[in-house]
PALUM-115383 format. One line per 4 residues: number of its first residue (from 1); their letters; for each residue x, y, z of C-alpha. Coordinates in pm, whole numbers, plus 32768, in hexadecimal, padded with zeros to 4 digits. Example, Ala and Ser with C-alpha at 12.3 -4.5 7.8 and 13.67 -1.06 7.14 Angstrom:
# PALUM-115383
1	AS	84CE,7E3E,830C; 8557,7F96,82CA $
END
This chain:
# PALUM-115383
1	XXXX	8000,8000,8000; 8099,814C,7F94; 805F,825E,8095; 80E6,83BF,806F $
5	XXXX	8168,847B,819E; 80A4,85A6,821F; 819C,86A1,8199; 8168,8618,803A $
9	XXXX	7FEE,8648,803F; 8009,87A9,7FB5; 7F1A,8844,80B2; 8015,88D4,81A7 $
13	XXXX	800A,87B8,82A5; 8132,8729,835F; 8163,867D,84AA; 80D3,86E7,8598 $
17	XXXX	7FA3,873A,84C2; 7E85,87FE,8561; 7D34,8808,84B1; 7C1A,88C3,855E $
21	XXXX	7AC5,8957,851C; 7955,8942,856E; 789B,87FB,8584; 77A8,888F,8487 $
25	XXXX	77B1,89AD,8391; 7675,8A5F,8406; 767A,8BAC,834F; 7775,8C56,826E $
29	XXXX	77AB,8D64,8373; 77EB,8C61,8485; 78DF,8BA4,83A7; 799D,8CDE,8346 $
33	XXXX	79BC,8D67,84A8; 7A29,8C17,8535; 7B26,8BE8,841D; 7BBB,8D44,844B $
37	XXXX	7BE1,8D0F,85C0; 7C7D,8BB9,8581; 7D73,8C57,8490; 7DDE,8D47,85A3 $
41	XXXX	7E4C,8C20,867A; 7F04,8B77,855C; 7E01,8A87,84CB; 7E26,8A70,8352 $
45	XXXX	7D42,8946,830E; 7BD9,8969,837D; 7AEF,8843,83AF; 797B,887E,837D $
49	XXXX	7855,878F,8371; 7785,87BF,8237; 76BD,867E,823D; 767C,8600,839D $
53	XXXX	761E,848F,83BD; 754F,8487,84FC; 74E6,8359,85C2; 7378,83C1,85BF $
57	XXXX	72AC,8492,84C9; 7222,85EF,850B; 7371,866C,858F; 7445,8769,84D5 $
61	XXXX	74E5,86A6,83B9; 75BA,87B7,831F; 757E,88CD,8228; 75F6,8802,80FF $
65	XXXX	766F,8890,7FB6; 762B,89FA,8013; 7742,89E0,8114; 7837,8979,8004 $
69	XXXX	7804,8ACB,7F64; 7843,8B6F,80B6; 7988,8AAD,80CC; 79F6,8B30,7F7A $
73	XXXX	79B4,8C95,7FEC; 7A65,8C65,813A; 7B93,8BCA,808F; 7BB3,8CFC,7FAF $
77	XXXX	7BA6,8DE5,80DA; 7C82,8D2A,81D0; 7D65,8C53,80F6; 7D21,8B24,81D1 $
81	XXXX	7CEB,89BF,815A; 7BAF,88FC,81AE; 7B5B,8796,820E; 79FC,86FE,81FF $
85	XXXX	795C,85AB,8238; 78D1,84EA,810F; 77E0,83C7,8131; 7766,838B,7FCB $
89	XXXX	77F4,83A1,7E6A; 7724,84DC,7E35; 77CB,857D,7F62; 791E,852D,7ECA $
93	XXXX	78C4,85C2,7D78; 7835,86FE,7E14; 795B,872E,7F01; 7A58,8705,7DE9 $
97	XXXX	7991,87ED,7D06; 79A3,88F9,7E14; 7B1B,88C6,7E48; 7B0F,8836,7FA6 $
101	XXXX	7C76,87EA,8008; 7C55,86BC,80EF; 7B3F,85B8,810C; 7AF5,84C8,8224 $
105	XXXX	7A24,838C,823A; 7957,838B,837B; 7935,827C,8480; 77D6,8218,8413 $
109	XXXX	7848,81EF,82AA; 797A,8124,830D; 7896,801D,83A6; 7803,7FD1,824E $
113	XXXX	78F5,7F3F,814C; 77F6,7F77,8034; 77E3,80EB,8088; 795D,8107,809E $
117	XXXX	7987,805D,7F4D; 7892,814F,7EAA; 794D,8275,7F41; 7A96,81DE,7ECC $
121	XXXX	7A1A,81BA,7D66; 79B0,8326,7D67; 7B12,8380,7DD6; 7BBA,82BB,7CC0 $
125	XXXX	7CA5,83A4,7C05; 7C7F,84C1,7D00; 7DBA,855A,7D93; 7D30,85B4,7EEA $
129	XXXX	7D92,854F,804C; 7C99,8461,80EF; 7C83,8419,8263; 7BCB,82E2,82DD $
133	XXXX	7B2D,82E2,8437; 7B1F,81A5,8500; 79CD,80F2,8500; 78DF,8134,8620 $
137	XXXX	7915,7FDD,86B9; 7A70,7F53,870B; 7A9F,7E8F,85CA; 7C08,7EA9,8555 $
141	XXXX	7BCE,7DE9,8412; 7ABE,7EDB,83A1; 7BA5,8004,83D4; 7CC6,7F63,831F $
145	XXXX	7BDE,7EEA,820B; 7B52,8047,81D2; 7CB2,80D3,81B1; 7D0D,7FBE,80BE $
149	XXXX	7BD9,8007,7FE9; 7C39,8177,7FCE; 7DA0,8119,7F80; 7D39,801B,7E77 $
153	XXXX	7CA6,812C,7D96; 7DF2,81E2,7D8C; 7DD6,82D6,7EAE; 7F30,82FE,7F48 $
157	XXXX	7EEE,842F,8021; 7E3B,8361,8126; 7E2B,837A,82A0; 7D6A,82EE,83C8 $
161	XXXX	7C9C,83A3,84D1; 7C77,8306,8629; 7B2D,8382,86BB; 7AF3,8278,87C1 $
165	XXXX	7A03,8151,87D3; 78A5,812B,885C; 786B,8056,8990; 774A,7FEA,8A69 $
169	XXXX	781C,8046,8B96; 77D5,818E,8C43; 7920,824A,8C3C; 7996,83B0,8C44 $
173	XXXX	79CD,839E,8ACC; 78CC,83BF,89B9; 7993,82B6,88FD; 7A9C,81DF,89A3 $
177	XXXX	7BFB,8229,891B; 7C68,80B9,8916; 7DC6,8130,88BC; 7E3D,7FD1,886A $
181	XXXX	7D6A,7FCB,872B; 7DFE,80FF,867F; 7F59,8097,86F3; 7F23,7F45,864C $
185	XXXX	7EBC,7FFE,8510; 7FFF,80C3,8520; 80C1,7F80,8552; 802B,7EE4,841A $
189	XXXX	8034,8028,8350; 8165,80DF,83DE; 815F,81ED,82CF; 7FF4,8256,82FD $
193	XXXX	7FC0,83AA,83A2; 7EF6,8372,84DF; 7E1D,8494,8556; 7D68,849A,86A5 $
197	XXXX	7C0A,852B,86C7; 7BF3,857B,883B; 7AA7,8632,880A; 79EB,84F5,87B2 $
201	XXXX	7AAD,8420,88A8; 7A5B,8509,89C8; 7905,859A,8975; 7961,8693,8A85 $
205	XXXX	7A47,87BD,8A56; 7AD6,8793,8BB5; 7B85,8650,8B4E; 7C17,86CA,8A04 $
209	XXXX	7D6F,8731,8A7E; 7DC6,85EA,8B2C; 7D58,8512,8A05; 7E0C,85F2,890A $
213	XXXX	7F4B,85E2,89D9; 7F2D,846A,89FA; 7F13,844A,887E; 8049,8521,884C $
217	XXXX	8105,8455,8951; 80AF,8321,8880; 8155,83C9,8752; 8016,841A,8691 $
221	XXXX	8049,84F2,855F; 7F47,85F5,85BF; 7DF6,8659,864A; 7CA2,86B5,85BC $
225	XXXX	7BD9,8783,86B6; 7A82,8822,86A8; 7A86,8999,86DD; 795F,8A8B,86C7 $
229	XXXX	7944,8C02,86F5; 7836,8BCD,87FF; 7834,8A5E,886A; 7708,8A78,8952 $
233	XXXX	7631,8AE4,882C; 76B4,89E1,8735; 75A9,8929,8671; 7655,87D9,86AD $
237	XXXX	7744,8745,87AF; 7750,8884,887E; 77EA,87E0,89B2; 7927,876C,8902 $
241	XXXX	7980,88AB,8845; 7A67,89C2,88B9; 7AA3,8B25,8843; 7BCB,8B6B,875E $
245	XXXX	7C71,8C2E,8876; 7C58,8B0D,896C; 7CDC,8A28,885B; 7E06,8B0F,882C $
249	XXXX	7E53,8B06,899F; 7E2F,898D,89A3; 7F23,8964,8883; 8022,8A43,8933 $
253	XXXX	800C,896A,8A6A; 8028,881D,89B6; 817E,8778,89BC; 81ED,870B,8862 $
257	XXXX	82F1,85FD,8895; 83E3,855C,87A1; 83DD,83EB,874C; 8545,83C0,87C0 $
261	XXXX	8678,847B,883C; 87DA,849A,87BA; 8866,84B2,891B; 8962,8397,8948 $
265	XXXX	8915,8360,8AB9; 87A1,834E,8A6A; 87DC,824D,8958; 88BB,8178,8A3A $
269	XXXX	87D1,817C,8B67; 869B,813E,8A93; 8747,8016,89EE; 879C,7F82,8B42 $
273	XXXX	8638,7FAE,8BC0; 85AC,7F0E,8A86; 868E,7DE2,8ABD; 8602,7DC3,8C1C $
277	XXXX	849E,7DD8,8B95; 84ED,7CCB,8A92; 8576,7BE9,8BA3; 8443,7C17,8C80 $
281	XXXX	8358,7BE2,8B59; 840A,7A9E,8B03; 83D4,7A2A,8C68; 8264,7A86,8C4E $
285	XXXX	8243,79B3,8B14; 82F2,7890,8BBD; 8206,78A7,8CE7; 80D1,78B6,8C09 $
289	XXXX	8151,7786,8B4B; 8177,76CB,8C96; 8018,7737,8CF9; 7F89,76AF,8BB5 $
293	XXXX	8031,7560,8BF0; 7F81,754B,8D40; 7E39,75B9,8C9D; 7E54,749A,8BA3 $
297	XXXX	7E8A,739E,8CBA; 7D5B,742A,8D71; 7C8D,7413,8C33; 7CE7,72A6,8C00 $
301	XXXX	7CA1,7255,8D6D; 7B4A,72FE,8D53; 7B03,723D,8C13; 7B5C,70F3,8CB6 $
305	XXXX	7A78,7140,8DDD; 795A,71D4,8D0D; 7976,732C,8DB5; 791C,7475,8D10 $
309	XXXX	7A2F,755B,8C96; 79A1,768A,8D4E; 793E,7693,8EBD; 78A4,77D6,8F38 $
313	XXXX	7915,77AD,90A3; 7A7E,7787,9035; 7A57,78B3,8F4E; 79DD,7989,9072 $
317	XXXX	7B04,7915,9143; 7BF2,7970,9029; 7B50,7AC5,8FFE; 7B73,7B1B,916E $
321	XXXX	7CD8,7AA4,9195; 7D65,7B3D,9054; 7CD1,7C92,909F; 7D61,7C7C,9200 $
325	XXXX	7EBA,7C21,9179; 7EB1,7D48,9089; 7E66,7E37,91A7; 7F79,7DA6,9283 $
329	XXXX	8078,7DD5,916C; 800C,7F3A,9123; 7F8A,7EDE,8FC7; 7E56,7F6C,8F22 $
333	XXXX	7D47,7E69,8F78; 7C79,7EB7,8E41; 7DA2,7E8C,8D59; 7E15,7D4E,8E03 $
337	XXXX	7CB7,7CBD,8DFD; 7C95,7D06,8C89; 7DE5,7C5E,8C4F; 7D8C,7B33,8D23 $
341	XXXX	7C3C,7B05,8C73; 7CF7,7AE3,8B29; 7DD2,79D4,8BC1; 7CA7,7927,8C60 $
345	XXXX	7BDE,7933,8B1A; 7D02,7891,8A65; 7D10,7787,8B75; 7B9D,773E,8B51 $
349	XXXX	7BC2,7719,89D8; 7CE9,762D,8A0A; 7C1E,7551,8AF4; 7AF1,755A,8A0A $
353	XXXX	7BD5,74DB,88F6; 7C3F,73BB,89D6; 7AD4,736A,8A28; 7A81,7353,88B6 $
357	XXXX	7BB4,7287,8850; 7BC6,7109,886C; 7CAE,7095,8984; 7D92,6FD9,8896 $
361	XXXX	7DDD,711B,87D6; 7E45,71E4,8909; 7FB2,7217,8965; 7F7C,727E,8AD0 $
365	XXX	7F7F,719B,8BFA; 7EC3,71E0,8D3B; 7F7C,71B7,8E80 $
END
């Protein structure tokens, strides 16, 4: 997959890239004032929702094509570039006709491979940067597949937007960050620019700074943040938008770190610490391997005695003791429990395999 770096996109972006603007383009006057104030704090690429896919009908769903004409007028006056979301081939054609500089595929579209393919076909032959948001639900394959579909039609100016994932859990976030998913995307596609959308992750302006800083600490390539001239009166997503001036202050307070250091002492010490981590990780793998050998013996013993794989009383005992151990060792109980559940689930599957395999085909021996 050929992916161009941000600086080669021809729209004035480079790491760290900051894109900002209102959730929705509401009026031409609102768009112009917000854009001018954003320009004063150094924002040269403005995001603006033209078509707004809403969960339920009868909500504000964007101005539509009229706003594209506003964008043309604002671009002439301010010299800024613009980014908009597209959800259909018609959106793509209209946006390109009105010289929109950057397009993005939204989270709801990413969930539907048919919709992404139609958008991709409309982009065939177009020389425009395209950002792909992660799907609403934590489905890595859908996100990667959407990026591949856009790439397959010849788009090389392609990036990914991490906007968090929906969850039935009640948390402080509108959408859980689940940082491991975008980091896995970056592992598989190391050249793809990765942009964080803290506005949609947080859903609350009070959390924006911490999430934005966390993304930068994880070496993201930039941020896309919702900013409105008067957030409290915004027609959509009022609670997660900030004024251009507050955005400017936030950017000044963010720490933009480098991916590495040329300092010789730093390189030496970091190398030593990494060797220690590798050694400990190897020990962890050895211990898990030993645990699985015991699990197999237990599975065979249960099979021979016609006992179920899972016993709820034992599971409760495990739950209580493992959480207690985490607390005694000063470890985060929630993290350790999540980790242990993965190990336990793998153990259950291993024993289920033993239950469903004839004795003569098993290599384990119960003691």
